[in-house]
LOMAR-746191 format. One record per residue (C-alpha): residue in one letter; x, y, z. Coordinates in steps of 0.2 Angstrom, whole numbers, plus 5000, padded with zeros to 4 digits. Example, Ala and Ser with C-alpha at 12.3 -4.5 7.8 and 13.67 -1.06 7.14 Angstrom:
REM LOMAR-746191
A506249785039;S506849955036;
REM end
This chain:
REM LOMAR-746191
M576054335837;L576254495829;Y575054465816;R573654435828;A574154605835;E573954695820;S572454635816;R571554675830;K572354855830;Q571354855812;V569854805820;C569954925835;G570155075822;L568655005811;L567655025827;L568055165830;Y568055255812;Q566355145810;A565755245826;I566155415822;V565655375804;L563855335814;L563755475824;T564355625809;I563055525799;A561555535810;Q561955715814;A561655755796;V560355655792;N559555745809;E559755915802;F559355895784;I557655815794;I557355975802;K557556085788;V556656005778;G555155985788;L555456155791;K555056205773;E553456115774;S551956225773;N550856075777;S550856045798;E550555875796;K551855835782;R552955955793;S552555865811;R552855695801;F554655765796;T554955825813;D554555655820;L555955575811;A557255675819;L558055595833;S557655635852;E558855705865;E558555515874;E559155405858;W560555545854;E560955485872;R560755305866;V561855335853;R563255405863;L563155265875;F563355155861;C564855235855;N565755245872;L565455055871;L566455035855;Q567655135863;V567955045877;C567854875867;T569254965858;R570255005873;V570054825881;I570454735863;L572054855862;A572654805879;Q572454605877;A573654635861;I574654725869;V574754585885;N574954465870;L576654525862;F577254515877;V576654355881;
REM end
């Protein structure tokens, strides 16, 4: 029983870690794309670079996805705690 609870905690931790890493990487990539695009002298190429950056709507989707992962993590942890006492 305890083994199952521990493995669920590990899964939850991994999901949360992945969400944080995803958000951090996405932000870094976005900043990189913008910086490279701004250095480009050709306006067409600059436009192509800046179009690769995430829009506010896309960032909102990333945030919602991270929130969903956090909710899933809490549910799995709650189930693991309940299973400890059953």
